[in-house]
C-alpha positions as CSV (number, residue, x, y, z in Angstrom):
1,X,16.2,9.6,6.8
2,X,14.4,7.8,4.0
3,X,16.1,6.2,1.0
4,X,14.8,6.7,-2.5
5,X,13.2,3.3,-2.5
6,X,11.5,3.9,0.8
7,X,10.1,7.2,-0.4
8,X,8.8,5.6,-3.6
9,X,7.1,2.8,-1.7
10,X,5.5,5.2,0.8
11,X,4.3,7.6,-1.9
12,X,2.8,4.7,-3.9
13,X,1.1,3.4,-0.7
14,X,-0.5,6.7,-0.1
15,X,-1.5,7.2,-3.7
16,X,0.6,10.4,-4.0
17,X,1.9,10.7,-7.5
18,X,3.6,13.9,-6.5
19,X,3.8,14.8,-2.8
20,X,3.9,18.5,-3.7
21,X,0.1,18.4,-4.2
22,X,-0.4,17.3,-0.6
23,X,2.5,18.6,1.5
24,X,0.5,21.5,3.1
25,X,-1.7,19.0,4.9
26,X,0.4,16.1,6.1
27,X,-2.6,14.1,7.2
28,X,-4.3,14.3,3.8
29,X,-3.5,11.2,1.8
30,X,-4.0,10.5,-1.8
31,X,-6.8,8.1,-2.7
32,X,-5.5,5.2,-0.7
33,X,-3.3,3.9,2.1
34,X,-2.4,0.4,1.2
35,X,0.3,-1.6,-0.6
36,X,-0.3,-5.2,-1.3
37,X,2.7,-7.5,-1.8
38,X,4.0,-11.0,-1.3
39,X,7.5,-12.2,-0.2
40,X,8.6,-12.4,-3.8
41,X,7.7,-8.7,-4.5
42,X,10.7,-6.5,-5.5
43,X,9.8,-4.1,-2.6
44,X,9.3,-6.7,0.1
45,X,12.6,-6.0,1.9
46,X,11.8,-2.2,1.8
47,X,8.3,-2.8,3.2
48,X,9.7,-5.0,6.0
49,X,12.3,-2.4,6.8
50,X,9.7,0.4,7.0
51,X,7.6,-1.8,9.3
52,X,10.6,-2.5,11.5
53,X,11.2,1.2,11.8
54,X,7.6,1.9,12.8
55,X,6.9,4.0,9.6
56,X,4.5,1.4,8.1
57,X,2.5,-1.5,9.5
58,X,0.8,-4.7,8.4
59,X,-2.8,-3.8,7.8
60,X,-4.0,-7.2,6.8
61,X,-2.2,-10.6,7.1
62,X,-2.0,-12.9,4.1
63,X,-5.4,-14.3,3.2
64,X,-7.3,-15.8,0.4
65,X,-9.0,-12.4,-0.2
66,X,-5.5,-11.0,-1.0
67,X,-4.3,-14.1,-2.9
68,X,-2.0,-14.9,0.0
69,X,-0.3,-11.5,0.0
70,X,0.1,-9.0,2.8
71,X,-1.4,-5.5,2.9
72,X,0.8,-2.7,4.3
73,X,-0.2,0.9,5.3
74,X,1.8,4.0,6.2
75,X,1.5,4.9,9.9
76,X,1.3,8.5,11.2
77,X,5.1,8.8,12.0
78,X,5.9,7.6,8.5
79,X,3.6,10.2,6.9
80,X,5.2,12.9,9.1
81,X,8.7,11.9,8.2
82,X,7.9,11.7,4.5
83,X,6.4,15.2,4.5
84,X,9.2,16.6,6.7
85,X,11.9,15.3,4.3
86,X,10.0,16.6,1.3
87,X,9.9,20.1,2.9
88,X,13.6,19.9,3.8
89,X,14.5,19.0,0.2
90,X,12.3,21.7,-1.2
91,X,13.7,24.4,1.1
92,X,17.2,23.4,0.3
93,X,16.5,24.3,-3.3
94,X,15.2,27.8,-2.5
95,X,17.7,30.6,-3.1
96,X,19.3,31.9,0.1
97,X,18.7,35.6,0.7
């Protein structure tokens, strides 16, 4: 299960302002798949946790090109979980017949 912060970070990473515009095709990202941050970034702990869980990965190690920051990306399992949880939340709001 993803926390609110984890969902926010993953949506931002994928460039999805609103997942509802992409949920029918879980492999279709937004306009990107990267999140650049350094150890002092407010989302650093969340990014590390997502990597530890195999939902995101380090795409590029700190370098001068990134001003010493790290580039993260959402992995396939992370994208699947994000879409799955969105669909579960959405179906929970549907009226029961």
